[in-house]
Residue frames as qw, qx, qy, qz and C-alpha x, y, z in Angstrom:
[[0.773, 0.366, -0.015, -0.518, 20.67, 5.98, 36.50],
 [0.712, -0.166, 0.669, 0.137, 21.32, 2.36, 35.55],
 [0.089, -0.253, 0.706, 0.655, 22.39, 1.20, 32.13],
 [0.116, 0.411, 0.888, 0.173, 19.04, -0.46, 31.48],
 [0.066, 0.799, 0.446, -0.398, 17.13, 2.70, 32.41],
 [0.048, -0.617, 0.316, 0.719, 19.38, 4.83, 30.21],
 [0.117, 0.002, 0.849, 0.516, 18.80, 2.46, 27.32],
 [0.101, 0.611, 0.784, -0.040, 15.03, 2.65, 27.83],
 [0.018, 0.796, 0.164, -0.582, 15.08, 6.45, 27.95],
 [0.063, -0.433, 0.562, 0.702, 17.12, 6.63, 24.73],
 [0.133, 0.245, 0.905, 0.321, 14.74, 4.18, 23.09],
 [0.091, 0.748, 0.605, -0.255, 11.70, 6.25, 24.07],
 [0.015, -0.734, 0.109, 0.670, 13.32, 9.49, 22.89],
 [0.111, -0.224, 0.744, 0.619, 14.32, 7.93, 19.56],
 [0.110, 0.431, 0.878, 0.177, 10.88, 6.45, 18.95],
 [0.050, 0.789, 0.407, -0.457, 9.25, 9.77, 19.88],
 [0.024, -0.594, 0.349, 0.725, 11.39, 11.64, 17.36],
 [0.083, 0.012, 0.864, 0.497, 10.64, 9.10, 14.63],
 [0.086, 0.601, 0.790, -0.078, 6.92, 9.21, 15.42],
 [0.029, 0.756, 0.168, -0.632, 6.94, 13.01, 15.31],
 [0.051, -0.346, 0.589, 0.729, 8.39, 12.91, 11.80],
 [0.015, -0.281, -0.891, -0.356, 5.36, 10.85, 10.71],
 [0.081, -0.697, -0.679, 0.214, 2.61, 12.43, 12.81],
 [0.157, -0.523, -0.032, 0.837, 3.83, 16.03, 12.38],
 [0.070, 0.076, -0.546, -0.832, 3.02, 16.34, 8.65],
 [0.181, -0.455, -0.845, -0.215, -0.34, 14.62, 9.18],
 [0.190, -0.689, -0.508, 0.481, -1.31, 17.12, 11.87],
 [0.093, -0.403, 0.187, 0.891, -0.05, 20.05, 9.77],
 [0.101, -0.157, -0.735, -0.652, -2.21, 18.85, 6.90],
 [0.219, -0.592, -0.773, 0.055, -5.23, 18.46, 9.19],
 [0.181, -0.655, -0.284, 0.676, -4.81, 21.94, 10.71],
 [0.115, -0.206, 0.406, 0.883, -4.15, 23.49, 7.29],
 [0.040, -0.421, -0.797, -0.431, -7.59, 22.48, 6.08],
 [0.205, -0.776, -0.550, 0.229, -9.14, 24.85, 8.63],
 [0.301, -0.549, 0.036, 0.778, -7.01, 27.86, 7.69],
 [0.464, 0.852, 0.116, -0.211, -7.36, 30.58, 5.11],
 [0.778, 0.473, -0.020, 0.413, -4.75, 31.05, 2.38],
 [0.065, 0.834, -0.263, 0.482, -3.34, 34.10, 4.17],
 [0.663, -0.621, 0.347, -0.233, -3.03, 32.28, 7.48],
 [0.976, 0.073, 0.098, 0.181, -1.27, 29.35, 5.81],
 [0.558, 0.642, -0.178, 0.495, 1.50, 31.73, 4.76],
 [0.128, -0.717, 0.381, -0.569, 1.97, 33.17, 8.23],
 [0.535, -0.353, 0.658, -0.396, 1.14, 30.10, 10.34],
 [0.635, 0.271, -0.606, -0.394, 1.61, 26.95, 8.25],
 [0.465, 0.120, -0.861, 0.167, 2.29, 24.42, 11.04],
 [0.018, 0.033, 0.718, -0.695, 0.53, 25.43, 14.26],
 [0.147, 0.544, 0.791, -0.238, -3.11, 25.50, 15.37],
 [0.124, 0.546, 0.437, 0.704, -5.44, 27.72, 13.28],
 [0.042, -0.079, 0.312, -0.946, -6.60, 30.99, 14.77],
 [0.634, 0.116, 0.266, -0.717, -10.21, 30.07, 14.01],
 [0.337, 0.005, 0.934, 0.115, -11.48, 26.57, 13.25],
 [0.535, 0.427, -0.059, -0.726, -13.37, 27.04, 9.99],
 [0.556, -0.020, 0.828, 0.073, -14.60, 23.69, 8.62],
 [0.588, 0.622, 0.083, -0.511, -15.99, 25.08, 5.35],
 [0.287, 0.567, -0.700, -0.326, -13.22, 23.52, 3.26],
 [0.153, -0.079, 0.980, -0.099, -13.86, 20.05, 4.67],
 [0.492, 0.444, 0.583, -0.470, -17.62, 20.47, 4.24],
 [0.478, 0.656, -0.226, -0.538, -17.27, 21.68, 0.65],
 [0.200, 0.408, -0.863, -0.221, -15.12, 18.70, -0.29],
 [0.235, 0.077, 0.934, -0.258, -17.32, 16.19, 1.55],
 [0.509, 0.540, 0.425, -0.518, -20.42, 17.55, -0.23],
 [0.355, 0.597, -0.485, -0.531, -18.78, 17.27, -3.64],
 [0.947, 0.129, 0.206, -0.210, -19.83, 14.13, -5.50],
 [0.645, 0.639, -0.405, 0.101, -16.58, 14.09, -7.46],
 [0.164, -0.617, 0.690, -0.341, -14.63, 13.53, -4.22],
 [0.747, -0.118, 0.580, -0.302, -16.54, 10.33, -3.46],
 [0.866, 0.488, -0.033, -0.099, -16.14, 9.19, -7.06],
 [0.336, 0.712, -0.583, 0.199, -12.38, 9.62, -6.78],
 [0.399, -0.423, 0.729, -0.361, -12.34, 7.65, -3.53],
 [0.881, 0.154, 0.334, -0.296, -14.50, 4.95, -5.08],
 [0.736, 0.613, -0.287, 0.011, -12.13, 4.62, -8.02],
 [0.081, 0.646, -0.695, 0.305, -9.12, 4.46, -5.70],
 [0.626, -0.252, 0.625, -0.391, -10.80, 1.87, -3.50],
 [0.919, 0.313, 0.129, -0.202, -11.76, -0.36, -6.43],
 [0.595, 0.662, -0.435, 0.135, -8.30, -0.17, -8.00],
 [0.117, -0.575, 0.715, -0.380, -6.54, -0.78, -4.66],
 [0.769, -0.120, 0.496, -0.385, -8.86, -3.67, -3.74],
 [0.907, 0.411, -0.023, -0.095, -8.40, -5.43, -7.08],
 [0.385, 0.694, -0.561, 0.237, -4.64, -4.89, -6.91],
 [0.392, -0.452, 0.693, -0.402, -4.55, -6.42, -3.42],
 [0.890, 0.084, 0.323, -0.310, -6.69, -9.38, -4.50],
 [0.821, 0.533, -0.202, 0.026, -4.59, -10.20, -7.56],
 [0.179, 0.690, -0.624, 0.320, -1.30, -9.68, -5.70],
 [0.566, -0.357, 0.631, -0.392, -2.34, -11.96, -2.84],
 [0.930, 0.204, 0.220, -0.213, -3.63, -14.72, -5.13],
 [0.750, 0.593, -0.256, 0.145, -0.71, -14.73, -7.59],
 [0.065, 0.713, -0.587, 0.379, 1.99, -13.94, -5.00],
 [0.660, -0.348, 0.564, -0.353, 0.85, -16.58, -2.51],
 [0.952, 0.248, 0.143, -0.103, 0.51, -19.25, -5.20],
 [0.603, 0.671, -0.366, 0.227, 3.95, -18.48, -6.66],
 [0.148, -0.645, 0.628, -0.409, 5.62, -18.42, -3.25],
 [0.846, -0.166, 0.405, -0.305, 3.94, -21.71, -2.34],
 [0.902, 0.421, -0.088, 0.045, 5.40, -23.32, -5.46],
 [0.388, 0.687, -0.488, 0.374, 8.91, -22.04, -4.71],
 [0.389, -0.551, 0.565, -0.475, 8.64, -23.09, -1.06],
 [0.783, -0.113, 0.533, -0.301, 7.21, -26.62, -1.44],
 [0.895, 0.406, 0.184, 0.025, 8.26, -27.76, -4.91],
 [0.362, -0.603, 0.521, 0.483, 11.69, -28.35, -6.35],
 [0.768, 0.546, 0.324, 0.087, 12.15, -28.22, -10.12],
 [0.648, 0.064, 0.224, 0.725, 14.89, -27.31, -12.57],
 [0.205, 0.430, 0.185, 0.860, 15.50, -23.57, -12.67],
 [0.369, -0.778, -0.506, -0.049, 13.38, -22.75, -9.62],
 [0.495, -0.589, -0.118, 0.628, 16.14, -20.77, -7.88],
 [0.290, 0.024, 0.362, 0.886, 16.97, -18.88, -11.06],
 [0.119, -0.605, -0.586, -0.526, 13.31, -18.07, -11.63],
 [0.447, -0.769, -0.403, 0.215, 12.89, -16.90, -8.04],
 [0.456, -0.394, 0.064, 0.796, 15.97, -14.68, -8.31],
 [0.155, 0.282, 0.498, 0.806, 14.64, -13.23, -11.56],
 [0.261, -0.742, -0.550, -0.279, 11.30, -12.37, -9.94],
 [0.511, -0.710, -0.251, 0.414, 13.01, -10.77, -6.94],
 [0.445, 0.056, 0.197, 0.872, 15.02, -8.51, -9.26],
 [0.054, -0.733, -0.467, -0.492, 11.86, -6.44, -9.44],
 [0.493, -0.775, -0.268, 0.291, 12.72, -5.07, -5.99],
 [0.488, -0.389, 0.192, 0.758, 15.73, -3.32, -7.52],
 [0.252, 0.361, 0.550, 0.709, 13.89, -1.90, -10.55],
 [0.070, 0.313, 0.306, -0.896, 12.49, 1.62, -10.05],
 [0.383, 0.604, 0.689, -0.118, 8.91, 2.06, -11.15],
 [0.198, 0.851, 0.013, -0.486, 9.48, 5.50, -12.69],
 [0.155, -0.483, 0.686, 0.522, 12.15, 4.12, -15.02],
 [0.226, 0.168, 0.920, 0.274, 9.61, 1.86, -16.73],
 [0.320, 0.566, 0.445, -0.616, 6.80, 4.37, -17.14],
 [0.345, 0.534, -0.377, -0.673, 7.41, 5.02, -20.87],
 [0.240, 0.127, -0.913, -0.305, 7.60, 1.37, -22.06],
 [0.120, 0.309, 0.863, -0.381, 4.74, 0.59, -19.68],
 [0.375, 0.543, 0.172, -0.732, 2.59, 3.27, -21.29],
 [0.353, 0.393, -0.632, -0.568, 3.39, 1.92, -24.76],
 [0.115, -0.028, -0.993, -0.021, 2.48, -1.64, -23.74],
 [0.220, 0.437, 0.675, -0.553, -0.77, -0.54, -22.07],
 [0.390, 0.534, -0.126, -0.739, -1.66, 1.46, -25.20],
 [0.290, 0.271, -0.816, -0.421, -0.91, -1.48, -27.49],
 [0.037, -0.191, -0.967, 0.164, -3.16, -3.71, -25.37],
 [0.244, -0.494, -0.483, -0.680, -6.00, -1.20, -25.65],
 [0.495, -0.509, -0.640, 0.293, -6.23, -0.67, -21.91],
 [0.165, 0.113, -0.138, 0.970, -5.80, 3.11, -21.77],
 [0.404, -0.205, 0.053, -0.890, -8.53, 4.87, -19.80],
 [0.796, -0.276, -0.469, -0.265, -9.56, 1.69, -18.01],
 [0.651, -0.679, 0.271, -0.202, -9.12, 0.49, -14.44],
 [0.970, -0.035, 0.125, 0.205, -6.97, -2.40, -15.66],
 [0.525, 0.697, -0.175, 0.456, -4.36, 0.02, -16.98],
 [0.195, -0.718, 0.447, -0.497, -3.58, 0.78, -13.34],
 [0.861, -0.344, 0.258, -0.271, -4.44, -2.53, -11.67],
 [0.967, 0.203, -0.040, 0.147, -2.31, -4.87, -13.79],
 [0.478, 0.610, -0.372, 0.511, 0.97, -2.87, -13.67],
 [0.375, -0.644, 0.412, -0.525, 0.58, -2.29, -9.93],
 [0.954, -0.190, 0.165, -0.162, 0.07, -6.01, -9.43],
 [0.853, 0.393, -0.185, 0.290, 3.12, -6.84, -11.51],
 [0.258, 0.641, -0.414, 0.593, 5.36, -4.45, -9.60],
 [0.549, -0.550, 0.355, -0.520, 4.01, -5.61, -6.23],
 [0.973, -0.013, -0.201, -0.115, 4.66, -9.30, -6.82],
 [0.560, 0.440, -0.551, 0.434, 8.39, -9.19, -6.02],
 [0.165, -0.396, 0.563, -0.706, 7.90, -8.04, -2.44],
 [0.817, -0.155, 0.096, -0.547, 4.82, -10.24, -2.03],
 [0.911, 0.174, -0.374, 0.016, 6.65, -13.40, -3.15],
 [0.348, 0.439, -0.611, 0.559, 9.62, -12.59, -0.92],
 [0.382, -0.326, 0.480, -0.719, 7.44, -12.18, 2.19],
 [0.899, -0.026, -0.037, -0.436, 5.19, -15.13, 1.41],
 [0.807, 0.277, -0.504, 0.132, 8.09, -17.49, 0.78],
 [0.135, 0.413, -0.649, 0.624, 9.85, -16.49, 4.01],
 [0.600, -0.214, 0.372, -0.675, 6.62, -17.23, 5.90],
 [0.929, 0.119, -0.169, -0.306, 5.86, -20.51, 4.11],
 [0.579, 0.421, -0.649, 0.257, 9.40, -21.79, 4.69],
 [0.094, -0.334, 0.683, -0.642, 8.83, -21.63, 8.45],
 [0.803, -0.134, 0.021, -0.580, 5.65, -23.69, 8.41],
 [0.593, -0.339, 0.724, -0.094, 6.07, -27.23, 9.84],
 [0.347, 0.345, -0.750, -0.445, 7.10, -29.71, 7.16],
 [0.120, 0.054, 0.968, -0.213, 5.51, -32.48, 9.19],
 [0.472, 0.455, 0.413, -0.632, 2.08, -31.01, 8.48],
 [0.516, 0.546, -0.388, -0.534, 2.68, -31.18, 4.73],
 [0.181, 0.276, -0.940, -0.087, 4.09, -34.72, 4.92],
 [0.281, 0.193, 0.843, -0.417, 1.13, -35.94, 6.97],
 [0.546, 0.526, 0.156, -0.633, -1.29, -34.39, 4.49],
 [0.413, 0.487, -0.654, -0.407, 0.51, -36.07, 1.58],
 [0.033, -0.091, 0.988, -0.118, 0.25, -39.46, 3.31],
 [0.388, 0.398, 0.665, -0.499, -3.50, -38.93, 3.60],
 [0.433, 0.436, 0.681, 0.399, -3.67, -38.28, -0.14],
 [0.064, 0.888, 0.215, -0.401, -3.91, -34.49, 0.00],
 [0.647, 0.536, 0.217, 0.496, -2.83, -32.80, -3.24],
 [0.406, -0.026, -0.082, 0.910, -0.63, -29.73, -3.46],
 [0.146, -0.418, -0.290, -0.849, -3.57, -27.55, -4.45],
 [0.608, -0.606, -0.458, -0.231, -5.82, -28.81, -1.66],
 [0.653, -0.359, -0.334, 0.577, -3.08, -28.39, 0.94],
 [0.230, 0.153, 0.047, 0.960, -2.50, -24.83, -0.27],
 [0.331, -0.470, -0.326, -0.750, -6.20, -23.96, -0.07],
 [0.719, -0.525, -0.407, -0.204, -7.17, -25.89, 3.07],
 [0.767, -0.449, -0.216, 0.405, -4.05, -25.56, 5.24],
 [0.531, 0.067, 0.010, 0.845, -1.54, -23.01, 3.99],
 [0.033, -0.535, -0.226, -0.814, -3.84, -20.06, 3.41],
 [0.571, -0.718, -0.317, -0.239, -5.84, -20.42, 6.69],
 [0.751, -0.461, -0.138, 0.452, -2.54, -20.49, 8.63],
 [0.503, 0.137, 0.141, 0.842, -1.16, -17.47, 6.74],
 [0.064, -0.893, -0.439, -0.074, -3.53, -14.76, 7.95],
 [0.375, -0.774, 0.035, 0.510, -0.72, -12.55, 9.37],
 [0.374, -0.233, 0.506, 0.741, 1.35, -12.50, 6.19],
 [0.196, 0.579, 0.674, 0.415, -1.75, -12.09, 4.01],
 [0.151, -0.928, -0.317, 0.128, -2.70, -9.02, 6.05],
 [0.437, -0.602, 0.226, 0.629, 0.86, -7.69, 5.93],
 [0.332, 0.060, 0.616, 0.712, 1.18, -7.92, 2.16],
 [0.076, 0.718, 0.648, 0.241, -2.39, -6.69, 1.69],
 [0.218, -0.893, -0.189, 0.345, -1.77, -3.53, 3.73],
 [0.389, -0.438, 0.388, 0.712, 1.49, -2.74, 1.94],
 [0.252, 0.257, 0.702, 0.614, -0.08, -3.19, -1.49],
 [0.018, -0.809, -0.585, -0.046, -3.25, -1.31, -0.57],
 [0.251, -0.835, -0.053, 0.486, -1.43, 1.74, 0.78],
 [0.355, -0.277, 0.518, 0.727, 0.99, 1.79, -2.16],
 [0.172, 0.450, 0.724, 0.494, -1.89, 1.61, -4.66],
 [0.114, -0.853, -0.485, 0.155, -3.94, 4.17, -2.73],
 [0.236, -0.815, 0.088, 0.522, -1.11, 6.72, -2.90],
 [0.574, 0.075, 0.544, 0.607, 0.01, 5.99, -6.47],
 [0.193, 0.789, 0.107, -0.573, 0.09, 9.16, -8.55],
 [0.034, -0.512, 0.601, 0.613, 2.43, 8.66, -11.51],
 [0.181, 0.103, 0.932, 0.297, 0.80, 5.62, -13.13],
 [0.233, 0.694, 0.660, -0.167, -2.82, 6.91, -13.07],
 [0.053, 0.777, -0.076, -0.623, -1.55, 10.27, -14.33],
 [0.052, -0.387, 0.715, 0.580, -0.01, 8.62, -17.39],
 [0.013, 0.125, 0.943, 0.308, -2.68, 6.05, -18.32],
 [0.048, 0.660, 0.727, -0.184, -5.94, 7.80, -17.31],
 [0.093, 0.124, 0.216, 0.964, -7.39, 10.75, -19.22],
 [0.384, -0.552, -0.568, -0.475, -11.07, 10.29, -18.42],
 [0.147, -0.432, 0.423, -0.783, -11.89, 12.36, -15.33],
 [0.819, -0.280, -0.075, -0.495, -14.59, 9.84, -14.36],
 [0.930, -0.008, -0.330, 0.160, -11.81, 7.29, -13.74],
 [0.182, 0.683, -0.440, 0.554, -9.52, 9.57, -11.74],
 [0.670, -0.328, -0.571, 0.343, -8.15, 8.35, -8.42],
 [0.327, -0.898, -0.248, 0.160, -7.88, 10.67, -5.44],
 [0.505, -0.431, 0.189, 0.723, -4.27, 11.83, -6.12],
 [0.244, 0.280, 0.520, 0.769, -5.39, 12.98, -9.57],
 [0.165, -0.798, -0.542, -0.205, -8.56, 14.56, -8.18],
 [0.459, -0.671, -0.166, 0.558, -6.39, 16.70, -5.94],
 [0.404, 0.007, 0.329, 0.853, -5.07, 18.52, -9.02],
 [0.043, 0.740, 0.555, 0.378, -8.39, 20.32, -9.51],
 [0.341, -0.898, -0.193, 0.200, -7.33, 22.79, -6.81],
 [0.485, -0.451, 0.311, 0.682, -4.12, 23.72, -8.60],
 [0.508, 0.823, 0.247, -0.060, -4.48, 26.30, -11.36],
 [0.672, 0.501, -0.001, 0.546, -2.03, 28.09, -13.60],
 [0.137, 0.620, -0.206, 0.745, -1.77, 31.15, -11.37],
 [0.469, -0.484, 0.359, -0.645, -3.30, 30.08, -8.07],
 [0.511, -0.008, -0.856, 0.076, -3.07, 27.00, -5.83],
 [0.604, -0.563, -0.007, -0.564, -5.71, 26.53, -3.14],
 [0.325, 0.317, -0.826, 0.335, -3.45, 24.96, -0.53],
 [0.410, -0.125, 0.596, -0.679, -6.10, 24.92, 2.19],
 [0.847, 0.193, -0.010, -0.495, -8.43, 22.95, -0.08],
 [0.655, 0.402, -0.640, 0.019, -5.60, 20.61, -1.06],
 [0.042, 0.302, -0.804, 0.511, -4.70, 19.97, 2.59],
 [0.631, 0.007, 0.420, -0.652, -8.34, 19.31, 3.48],
 [0.833, 0.327, -0.278, -0.348, -8.67, 17.01, 0.46],
 [0.466, 0.400, -0.764, 0.198, -5.51, 15.11, 1.42],
 [0.245, -0.233, 0.717, -0.610, -6.63, 14.73, 5.03],
 [0.771, 0.121, 0.253, -0.572, -9.99, 13.29, 4.05],
 [0.782, 0.424, -0.395, -0.228, -8.45, 11.05, 1.39],
 [0.393, 0.394, -0.788, 0.262, -5.70, 9.45, 3.48],
 [0.531, -0.324, 0.475, -0.622, -8.00, 8.79, 6.43],
 [0.954, 0.048, -0.029, -0.293, -9.24, 5.42, 5.02],
 [0.722, 0.412, -0.500, 0.243, -5.65, 4.25, 4.43],
 [0.016, -0.481, 0.620, -0.619, -4.62, 5.26, 7.96],
 [0.737, -0.209, 0.314, -0.561, -7.63, 3.51, 9.50],
 [0.941, 0.223, -0.223, -0.121, -6.94, 0.40, 7.40],
 [0.497, 0.483, -0.598, 0.402, -3.31, 0.39, 8.50],
 [0.266, -0.414, 0.581, -0.648, -4.14, 0.80, 12.20],
 [0.868, -0.082, 0.126, -0.474, -6.78, -1.94, 12.06],
 [0.955, 0.218, -0.191, 0.053, -4.29, -4.41, 10.58],
 [0.029, 0.823, -0.510, 0.248, -1.28, -3.30, 12.64],
 [0.649, -0.421, 0.609, -0.175, -1.06, -6.41, 14.83],
 [0.914, 0.291, 0.282, 0.020, -1.25, -8.65, 11.75],
 [0.483, 0.817, -0.270, 0.162, 1.53, -6.66, 10.08],
 [0.241, -0.703, 0.630, -0.224, 3.87, -7.19, 13.05],
 [0.806, -0.127, 0.561, -0.140, 2.98, -10.89, 13.22],
 [0.835, 0.537, 0.117, 0.021, 3.49, -11.31, 9.50],
 [0.341, 0.831, -0.398, 0.190, 6.87, -9.59, 9.40],
 [0.267, -0.592, 0.711, -0.270, 8.20, -11.54, 12.39],
 [0.922, 0.002, 0.240, -0.303, 6.58, -14.85, 11.51],
 [0.908, 0.379, -0.097, 0.150, 9.34, -15.89, 9.16],
 [0.107, 0.851, -0.427, 0.286, 12.25, -14.52, 11.16],
 [0.332, -0.487, 0.762, -0.269, 12.87, -17.45, 13.52],
 [0.463, 0.087, -0.859, -0.200, 12.86, -21.22, 13.30],
 [0.159, -0.143, -0.901, 0.378, 10.55, -23.47, 15.24]]
């Protein structure tokens, strides 16, 4: 066996193991939704003895489930919109404009990547309460946007820095303003990085549990991670219902991720090389 073939075999084996670590729990969750509570204790990971879809049907027929998904979708969509608009505009300024303190300001914004979200939950709750935003969608949307801007600005700036400077100079000669160039040229050429940041922010918002738990008390505003708690009681936890609920809830995020996969790869590699 040649060295190249050995390298390819090792690469395939490694990627297969990594993929199994991701796909394995998803399949276990999917299979668990068809099992009874007793079977989950004896056979938690493998195929169910009998495929009973009653748990999936019960959840799908429950109006509360669709309300939870609707709340999650609205919050995630608004978070993505605000993050893309603010993050792209800020990164454009740092990439194309030079002013006093720009590097210091950029470094300050990127410090958010090192700040854990859980560490700020108490002061964040106090600030949201003081602003009168408790039990509103904005209590989740605005903090998520703020914490997502650091990564968004980092990725946007890396992508904008690789765009041809000649294009910007030619537009300036023709009398194009910074704002018009951003809207007419930069954004249309930035589809890959927009999709990349959008997917990251959407999935992170879709799976957020801690923030909605702290700032939302009205059940009508619950997101799907909070809605999952209805199957957990003081003395009994319906794990088969939870697994079915999780499977149905994460399906939109998985589909969204797969649909934008090629844009994610293009966006992450777009700023990695010159020319």
